[in-house]
N, C-alpha and C positions, 0 to 999 in steps of 0.2 A: 504494499499500499504506499501511496507517495503521501509525504507530510511536508509542508512548508514551515521551516524554522525562520522566524522572523526576529531580527535582532534589534532590540530597542535599548537606547542609553541616553543619559544626558551627556550632549556632546562637551559640557564644560567640565565632566569627570573623567573624559579620555585622557591618556597619556599623552603628553605634548611631543608633536613630531621633532625628530632629531635627539630626543633624550635616550638615555639608554632602558628607561622603562618602556618609551615607545617601541625601541628594537625588539625588545623581548616579546612585548604584546604581539606584533607583527610576526615573529617567529613563531609563537604560539599558534597564531592563524594558519601559519603556513603548515605545520605539523598537524592541525586538526584537518585541514583540508587535504592533506595527503593521506591521512588517516581513513578519511570518508572515501577517498578514491580507491584505496587499497581493499576497503572493506566492500567495494562494488555498490556503496549506498549512495554515492555521488550523483545528482542529477544535472543540477545547477547551482550557481551561487555566484553572488556578486556584492560588493560593497557599493552604497550610494554616496553621491557628494553630499557637503554638509547641507542641513536642513535651509540655510539660508539661500540656496540655490533653487527651493521648491518652489512650485507653483500649483495652487488647487484650481479646479474648474468646475463649476456648478452650472446646470441649466435651470433656469427659474422664469417660469411664463414663456417657455419657448426661445428665451434669450441665453446665451452661454456667457458666463461672467468668470474672470480669471482674477484670482488674488495672489499676491506673493505670500509664500511661506505654506507651511502644513495646514491640512484642514482644521485641526484642532490644536489649540494651544495646552500644551502637556509639557512635563518636566522631562519625559522621556522621549526620543523621536526614533524613527525608523532609519537603522543606518545601514542595513543589509539584510541578506536572506540566505538561506541554503534550500534547496529542493531536494529531499532526500527518497530514497526506498528503504523504508523499515518493515519489519515483520508485523509490527503492531504498534499500538501507541505508547507502550512501555518501552520499547526499542527506540521510537523516536524522541521520547523524554530522555533516555539515555545519552541518546546523540546530543541533544539540547544542553545537557548539563556539562558536556566537555567543550562547548563553546565557549572562548576566553571571556567574552563580555558577559557571560553569566556569572561571573564573579563580582560585577558591579554595577549590571543592568538587568535587563528581562529578555527572556527567549520566548516568544509565544509559537506554540506547536499547534498546528491545525491541519486536519487531513485535508487533502485535495479531492474535489471532485473530478472524476475522470468520466468525461461524457462518452 
């Protein structure tokens, strides 16, 4: 079964690029991605640009409106995702717990509807 592992965190709490902490953080991500691929669980995954680059679109009264930023004001923002193949929800939760951001953010695990 496919699951989307959505990675949420407060960008202000992320390690600062160029620091040893950020280098370790990225190494941890590379190791996690390699583990997923070796396990044949990896389908897709990407990091997203910072939330300041987001644009939200809504259609109201037949007119499309766009605004800068994410849809909702929240402390944590969507920063990336993994699409994985897992035996069941418990297996997907196990994978989500290995994502480095789980240590300071939130990983939302959601089954994918396969049409």
